[in-house]
N, C-alpha and C positions, 0 to 999 in steps of 0.2 A: 701157492705162489701169490695169489692176490693179496693175501694177508701180509705177506712178507714185503710186498711193494707199498701197500697202505702204511705199514709201520715206517718203512723208510721215508716215505713222503711226509708223514707226521713229524718225524724227528728233524727232517731237513727244513720244513717251514718253521718250526719252532726254535731254530738255532738263533741265539743272540748272544752278544758279548757286551761288556762294558757296564756302565751305570754307577760305578763306585765314584764318590766324590774324592778329589784328591786336592790337597792343600798345595798351591804353587808358590805362595809367598805369605806374608803376615796375615793378610785379610782377603786373599784372592784364591778362588777355587776353580777347579776344572771338572766337568763330568762329560764323558763321552759315551756314545752308544752307537752299536751297529747290529743289523739283523738281516738276515736273508729273506727275501720275498717281501720287501717293504720298499720305502722310498727315502731319500735323505731328508725330506721335510718331515715325514712321520718320525724319523729318528731324532731330528731336531726338537720336535714337540715333546717326545718322551724325555730328552735330556733337560729341557726347560722345566718340565713338571718335577723331575727329580731335584733340580736346583732349588726350585720354590719350596719343595717338602723339606730339604735339608735346612733352609734358612728358617722355616716356620718352627722347627724343632727348638730353636732358640729364641722363639718369639720376635723374629726379625723379618725384614722384607728383602726378597732377592733383587739385586740390581745387576742387570746383565752388562757385561763389558764388551763381549764379542761372541760371535757364533761363526761356525763353519759347517758346511754340509756338503756331502757328495753322493750322488746317486750310484748304485752299484754298476760295475762294468765287468768284463771278463776277468776273473781272478780277484775281485774285490767286492766287499759287501757294501750296501748302502749305509752311510754313517753320518754322524754329526757330533760336534762338540760345542760346548758352551763354557765360557769363562765368566765367572760371576763374583760378586761380593754380597755379604749379608749385612744389611744396614738396619739401624735402630728406627 
């Protein structure tokens, strides 16, 4: 029984979604992230890191356009989104 509970807790804490970079117009992108057991600010930091890495793949610099974050509440996960461009 203890093993089953530990496995369920491990799976629950590790649940996260998002992180894919989505092109929203000619030179603007969106990356969003959410994860159980964290905060909106930590999800924002992860999204920013993903945006930076995305631009670095093209030898460019990430320029942030806007950010949003939300701490989790009943029925929702802590989340964040970053809208950005990649500049030379």
